[in-house]
VOTI-992494 format. One record per residue (C-alpha): residue number from 0; residue in one letter; x, y, z. Coordinates in steps of 0.5 Angstrom, whole numbers, plus 500, padded with zeros to 3 digits. Layout:
! VOTI-992494
NUM  a  X  Y  Z
...
END
This chain:
! VOTI-992494
0  m  500  500  500
1  a  506  505  501
2  r  508  504  495
3  k  501  505  492
4  f  501  512  496
5  k  508  514  493
6  h  506  513  486
7  a  500  517  487
8  e  505  522  490
9  r  510  522  484
10  y  504  522  479
11  v  500  528  482
12  d  507  532  482
13  r  508  530  475
14  v  501  532  472
15  f  498  537  477
16  g  504  541  480
17  p  507  541  487
18  a  503  536  491
19  e  502  540  497
20  t  497  544  493
21  h  493  537  493
22  r  488  533  498
23  f  490  526  499
24  q  485  521  501
25  f  484  514  501
26  w  477  511  501
27  s  475  504  502
28  p  468  502  505
29  n  471  495  509
30  v  477  495  512
31  p  479  490  517
32  p  482  493  524
33  a  489  490  523
34  s  489  493  516
35  e  486  500  518
36  a  492  500  523
37  a  497  498  517
38  l  494  504  514
39  r  495  509  519
40  e  502  508  520
41  v  502  509  512
42  a  498  515  513
43  t  503  518  518
44  d  509  516  514
45  f  506  519  508
46  g  505  525  513
47  s  512  525  515
48  r  515  525  508
49  t  510  530  504
50  d  508  535  510
51  a  501  533  506
52  e  496  529  510
53  l  493  523  507
54  e  486  523  510
55  l  483  515  511
56  v  476  515  510
57  v  474  508  511
58  n  469  504  515
59  d  464  508  519
60  g  467  514  516
61  y  466  512  509
62  a  459  510  510
63  d  458  517  513
64  r  461  521  507
65  v  457  517  502
66  d  451  519  506
67  e  453  526  506
68  l  454  525  498
69  r  447  522  498
70  a  443  528  502
71  t  446  533  497
72  a  444  529  491
73  a  437  528  493
74  s  437  536  494
75  t  439  538  487
76  y  437  537  480
77  a  443  541  477
78  q  447  537  473
79  r  455  537  474
80  n  461  534  471
81  e  462  529  476
82  l  459  522  473
83  a  458  519  480
84  f  455  524  483
85  r  450  525  477
86  f  449  517  478
87  l  446  519  486
88  q  442  524  484
89  i  438  520  479
90  l  438  515  484
91  e  435  519  490
92  h  430  522  485
93  v  428  515  482
94  r  420  514  485
95  a  419  508  488
END
């Protein structure tokens, strides 16, 4: 996992400019406790190396964020260029 984030950091620097202007996040709906502990170590190492936070959005935090997106999608109709969000809008506005 650490290699994956090092690769992502280099990619962001190369394609989008200095990494300190970006937010790094790892999203996963189901991370077992042992894996979550290992991810927290990777995030700490990432922060030490880059001075940027690697935010872990996992398990309950993941579900909370998806619920926030769903609530926003349900309250809006305007199309955006984010296909995943547009899909949530459609699903939230489908009448049962």
